[in-house]
Residue, then its C-alpha position, 0 to 999 in steps of 0.5 A: m198653747t202647744d200641743e207638744w210636750t218638749e224636753e225640759q231642762t232638769g237643775t243639779h239638784q234633780d239631776h243629782v236625784i235623778a242619778h241615785v234612782l236609776g236602777a231602783t225599783v218603784l213599789g208603789y206610791f202615794e200622796a201627802d203633803d202636795a206631792l207625790h211619794l214613790a217607795l223604791d226598792i232600796g228604802f228609799i221614798w223619792t218624792v216628787f212636788a207639781d213644780a217637778e222639783m224632787g227630794l230623795l230621803p230614807e223611808s223612815l225619815a221621809l214619813k217622820e217629815l210628813n205633815v201626817g198623823g201618827e196614826d196615818r203615818a203608822r198605816l203607812s209605814d206598815e203599808l211601805q212594809v207590806l210592799h217591800d215584802g212582796d205581799a201587796d195587792a190593790g185590794t190590800l193597801t188603802c194608803v199606797t197603791p201598789i205598782a202592778a209589774g214593779c218599775l225598774i227604773e232605767e231612764v228618767r225624762l221631764l217634759a213641759k207643755d205649757d204649764l204642765r210638767r211630766l215626769e215619764i219614767h221608764g223601765e224594761l217591762s213598765g213604765l209611770i207618767v206622772e202629770m203635774s199642773l203648775t198652776m192648779g198644784k195638782m199630779s196624776v200618775e199612770e201606770l205603763q205596761i210595756l209590750e215585748 
C-alpha cells in the first residue's frame, strides 16, 4: 500500500463534465443512489459516483432520475430552492448539506491511492475534498476554508 496520493488520469466524459462545472459555485450536496450530488448555482446537479465517474444534469431532471420516493424528492427540491434563494444554514435543512462559503469551482483534480479516489474541488476561498472507496462504495466530503 502506498501512502501518497497520485494524479489519476480522467476520461473524456469526466473532462467534459469538469469543463462545464468550472466557474460554477457549489451551494450544497446530498447523497442518494450511492452517489454524491453537488448542487450548483447554475441550476445543475453534478453527480459523482464512488468510482469517480460523474454526470451533470439540470436540477429538475436529476431529481426525477433519483431512486427516491415522491415525498423525499419534494423535500430535496424544496431544500435546493432554499439554497438557491440564499436562505439556508445547516439548521434549516435536513437532506442537503449547505456549503458555508459556497465554493466557486476554479480547479478540479482526481487523485488515487490504492482503492481510494479523491476528488479535489478548489475555489478561491473554499474547497471540497470528496474521498471515495472503490471496494466499499463509501464516500466522504470535507469542506475546506482557505485562509487569505
